[in-house]
C-alpha positions as CSV (number, residue, x, y, z in Angstrom):
1,X,131.2,89.5,91.8
2,X,127.9,87.8,91.9
3,X,124.9,90.2,91.8
4,X,122.2,89.4,94.3
5,X,118.8,91.0,94.6
6,X,118.0,92.4,98.0
7,X,115.2,94.5,99.5
8,X,117.3,97.6,99.5
9,X,118.0,97.1,95.7
10,X,114.3,97.2,95.1
11,X,113.8,100.3,97.4
12,X,116.7,102.1,95.6
13,X,115.1,101.4,92.2
14,X,111.8,102.7,93.6
15,X,113.3,105.9,94.8
16,X,115.1,106.5,91.5
17,X,111.7,105.9,89.7
18,X,110.0,108.4,92.0
19,X,112.7,110.9,91.5
20,X,112.4,110.5,87.7
21,X,108.6,110.9,88.0
22,X,109.0,114.1,90.1
23,X,111.5,115.5,87.6
24,X,109.2,114.8,84.6
25,X,105.7,115.6,86.0
26,X,106.5,117.8,89.0
27,X,105.5,117.4,92.6
28,X,102.1,117.8,94.1
29,X,100.7,117.5,97.6
30,X,97.0,116.7,98.0
31,X,96.1,118.1,94.6
32,X,98.1,121.3,95.0
33,X,101.1,121.5,92.8
34,X,104.4,122.5,94.2
35,X,105.7,124.3,91.2
36,X,108.9,125.7,92.5
37,X,109.9,122.7,94.6
38,X,109.7,119.9,92.0
39,X,113.5,119.9,91.2
40,X,114.4,120.1,94.9
41,X,112.2,117.2,95.8
42,X,113.5,115.1,92.9
43,X,117.1,115.7,94.1
44,X,116.1,114.7,97.7
45,X,114.7,111.4,96.4
46,X,118.0,110.9,94.5
47,X,120.0,111.6,97.7
48,X,117.8,109.1,99.5
49,X,118.4,106.5,96.8
50,X,122.2,107.1,97.1
51,X,122.1,106.7,100.9
52,X,120.1,103.4,100.6
53,X,122.5,102.2,98.0
54,X,125.5,102.8,100.3
55,X,123.7,101.1,103.2
56,X,123.0,98.1,100.9
57,X,126.7,97.9,100.2
58,X,127.6,98.1,103.9
59,X,125.1,95.2,104.7
60,X,126.6,93.1,101.9
61,X,130.1,93.5,103.4
62,X,128.9,92.4,106.9
63,X,126.7,89.5,105.8
64,X,127.8,87.0,103.2
65,X,124.7,84.7,102.9
66,X,121.8,86.0,100.8
67,X,119.3,84.7,103.3
68,X,120.8,86.7,106.1
69,X,121.0,89.9,104.0
70,X,117.3,89.6,103.2
71,X,116.4,89.2,106.9
72,X,118.6,92.1,108.1
73,X,117.6,94.4,105.3
74,X,113.9,93.6,105.8
75,X,114.2,94.3,109.5
76,X,116.0,97.5,108.7
77,X,113.2,98.7,106.4
78,X,110.6,97.8,109.0
79,X,112.5,99.6,111.7
80,X,112.8,102.7,109.6
81,X,109.1,102.7,108.8
82,X,108.3,102.3,112.5
83,X,110.6,105.2,113.5
84,X,109.1,107.3,110.7
85,X,105.5,106.6,111.9
86,X,106.5,107.3,115.6
87,X,108.1,110.7,114.6
88,X,105.2,111.6,112.4
């Protein structure tokens, strides 16, 4: 199996790095530390990383060409960001 870099690979790595940072340094919001929620927020980021990893595997099964994977995953990320901003 040939390993291909995709946008969701980078996003998964980013989420794992954020989870590690939260586990090590704790979570804070606008300068106020969330002392009791650091572990929970870290586990939530790890859950998000796992979900993104599974979605990446699903896209790899549907699209064979790397160029199509990049386009579909980039559009997926943009769509998720737009939905997040609309809900917020």
